[in-house]
N, C-alpha and C positions, 0 to 999 in steps of 0.2 A: 387475510391481513397481507398488506403489501410486502413485497419479497425486500425490493430497497427501493428508494425514493433517490434518484440521480442529481447529485447536487452539481451546480453551477451548468445546470444543462446545455443552456443555451451559450452561456461563453467558451465554455469547453469546445462543443462541435463547430461553433463559428470560428473559434480559434483552429482547427482542422484544416480547415479552407478547403472544403470539400469540393472535388473534378466530380463531375456524372460520371465519367470512365476511370477513375481513378483506382487505387487498390488501397486499404483502409485497415489498421488491425486494433481492435478493442481487446488489451488484454486482461481485462478485467470485467468481464459480461454481466457478472451476477443479474440484477435483474431484467438486463437489458433495454433498460433507459436510454443510454446513450446510443448502445448499438441501432436501436430503432429511428432514433433521429437522424443518425448518420446513413442508413437506409433508402429514409425518405429522398435523400439528396442524390441517389445512385442509379444509373438509368443502365448504363453497359457496364459501370465497375463491379468490384466485388470488398465484401468486408470478411475478414477472416477476426473472428471472435474467439475468446477462450477464456477457462476459468480453470481455477484447480479444484472447486467446490461441485461434485457431484450434481450436489441439490439444485445448483445453477442450470444446469440442462434442462430442466425441463418448462424453462423460460422462454425457449428459444421461438420465436416467430417464424411463420412458416413464409420462406422469401428466397425467391431464386438466387440472390445475390449474397445469402449470409454463408458462409462454412463456420459451423461451430466445434470446438474442440476442447477436451478437456485435457487440462494440464497446465502446468505453472509458468508463468513468462519468462522465469530465466533460460527456458530453453526455446524462448521464440524462434532463432534461426532455424531450429531443427524444425519445427512445425511449419515453418514457411517452405523451406525446402521440401517438406512433406506434399506441400501442394502447390509445388513446382513455381513458388514464387521468390526471387532474388532482390527484389527491391520494392519498395512499398512508398505511397504518397502520404501517408500519415499514421501514428501509433496513439492513442489514447489510454492513458492509465487512471483509475479513479482509484487510489490506494486507502489503505486502511480496511475497516471493518465493517460489514453491511449490515443494513437493519434486519436483515435474515438470523445472522449471526448473534447478533444482541439481545434479539426476542425468541429463540428459539432456548428452553431452558436447560436443554442438555448439553449445551457445548460449553459452558462453562466461561465464557467470554465476559462476561459483568461481575460484577461483586453485589449487583442491586437483587440477583435470585440467586437459590442455593442449586449448585449443580456439580459435577465430577469435575476435578482438574485436568479440562483438557486440553481447549482452545486450539486444536486443530482446524484449520481452513481446510485441507484435504485430510478426510476423515480417517483415510487409510496409510497416511506419514506413519512412523514411526515414535517420534517423540512429543508428550503429552505436557502440559503444566505440573501434570502430578511428579512424573519422572523426574522433571528440574526441583521441584520443593523437596522430595525426598532423597534425591541419589545425587546433587551435585554438592561439591564440597562448600564450604563457608567460604571461601576463596572466590569461588566460581559464581556464586550466590552474590557475592558484593559486587564483583564486576559486572554481571547483568542489570543488577538494581542500580547502580551508578551510571555504565553506559546508556543505558537504554530507558532508563526512568530518570535518570538525573535526580535521584533521591540522595538527599545530603549527609541522612544518618541510614546509609546503606551496609556500614559496617554494625551498627547494632541491630539492625533489620535482620541478617544473616545471622548473626548470632542467634538470635531468639528464636528463628526458624528451626535451626538446628538443634540447640537445645530441647524444644516441643519435639522434635520427630525421634529423639532418642527413647522416649516414652511409646510412642507407634506412630505410624504411617498418619500424614496431613490427607486426607482424603477427598475434601469437597471444598468449595470457594466458601460457605459459611464458616468451615473450622478455622480456613485458614485467617478468615477475617480477623477471628475471636483471638487467633493467638498473636495475630500481630498490633493488636489493640493498643498495649502498651508505647508502641512506636508513634503513634500517629500524633500530629500537631491538635492541640484543641482548638476545636472550631473550623478546621481544615481537613478533616476525615476522608471526606469523601475526594478531594484533591488527593490526596496522596495514597489511597486506595485506586486510582486511578492511574498513579504513576506504578502503582506494583505491579497492577494488571497488563498495562501497556508494556511492561519489560517482560514479564513472561511472555505475551502475543510473540513479542519481537523475536525472540529467542527460538519460541517452538516452530515460528514460520520463517524463520529467518530472513527476516523482512530486508531487513537494510543490507544483506546480502544479495537478495534478490532485484531488488529494486537498482544496485551498482551493475549487476550482471545487463539487465534491462537498458541501462542508461549507454553501457560500452558496447552492447548489438546495438543500438541506434544508429551509431554513427556510420555501420557498416551496409545497415537495411534499408536506411532513409535514401532515397533518390534528392537529387539535388531538386533544393524548393519545397522539401516534404518537411510536413511538423510533427514534431513530438508535443505533446500536450499531456501535462503531469498534473494530478490532484493530488496535493498532501495535507497530512491532517494531526503532524507534530512536526515541532522543529529540528529533529534529529532526520525526518525525511527533507524536509523543504531544507534546510543547509547541504545537502548532499546534489538535490537539483539545481538550487540558484547556484553554487559553484562550480557543478557541471557546464552549465549553460553560459555562464560568463569565461569560466577557461578551460574547459574542456576536460578536467579533471577534479576527483572530490576533494582536495587539497592543494593549497597552495598557489602560486600565479603560472597562466599561460605563459609557453614558452615565446620567444623572440624569433623572427628570422633576421637575416644579417644588415638588413634596413631598420631593425627595431620594432618591427611591424608584429603583432600578437598573431599567434597563428590557431586559433579556435574553428573545431567541427558547426559551430552553431551561431547563428544572430539571435539576439533575445526578441522576440515579439512584442513582449512585455515589458518594460523594462521595469515597470511596478506591477508589485504582485497585484492579482484579480482575487477579490475577497466574495463571497455572498453578500447581497444586498440585506437590510433588516428587514426586507418584505420577507425574503427567503427563508432569513434565520427563523421568523415568526411560523410560518408554516412547517420550518423540518429544524429543531432546534440542533439536530446531529449535523446540520450543515456549519457550523458555529465556528468550527477550527479551521474549515476548507482553507487553502491557497492553493492559486493554478498560476501556474508557468507554461508558458511556451516558447520553441527553441524551433528556431527555421534552419534544416543542413544546407551551409554553407560550403564547396569546395575551394579546396584551396589551387 
């Protein structure tokens, strides 16, 4: 079974504009598809790759230019310092869930097969989806379902879950699906479940907080002309990246200098978002929602 089919492979690696002697970072190593493509373009350069899932480490190719670390990219600055690296020429992040996570029936990432309510990308972290479902207050549940799933009836959904768990713990994905059936719009059940599972996964793995940390650190870590290449899979991520590249902020407008010029840390390489071709989607349906944005570091 393939660990993960890399999405927008050619477009993202070309977007890095790899120099043979440059230093690059793949913060979501996964199956190693993007990393292998970067390594092909290096002669004296280095690739520092990382992944928080220990399963990904088994995919490492033997290559003298590769350093593979286990860890969360929110700590990228620390990992680079550990490898005596202050500045890099490019950072690539393929966000979201790998095919491996969806296909592993024990991880609980999908409603299409029964599994414990886990959803941890790092299996050694503390918070699980089961703890959220069984221990969060009704207000907390409502917040994550509304904010991270953009679910219109988040209030009703939270009430149904809290009422059910009074009878006993909700233990697995099949039980959760059964419990929330009354909340699902008829004819759009799968879409609704995808939003519920997305919201839980984002909360378990602190995905948006981690993305913000990566984006903020990239300003400091990228050398002038260095590229930041981000593939997102839902509107919450893409909105953060889009606004960050445009304004250097997650919300609001970029500040202006005394001459009225906007001061931003990145130049957008692709003003129009890059999406997979119909041919790629036909080969890999999980690429359907992918969006690629590329920023180039500029110094003020």
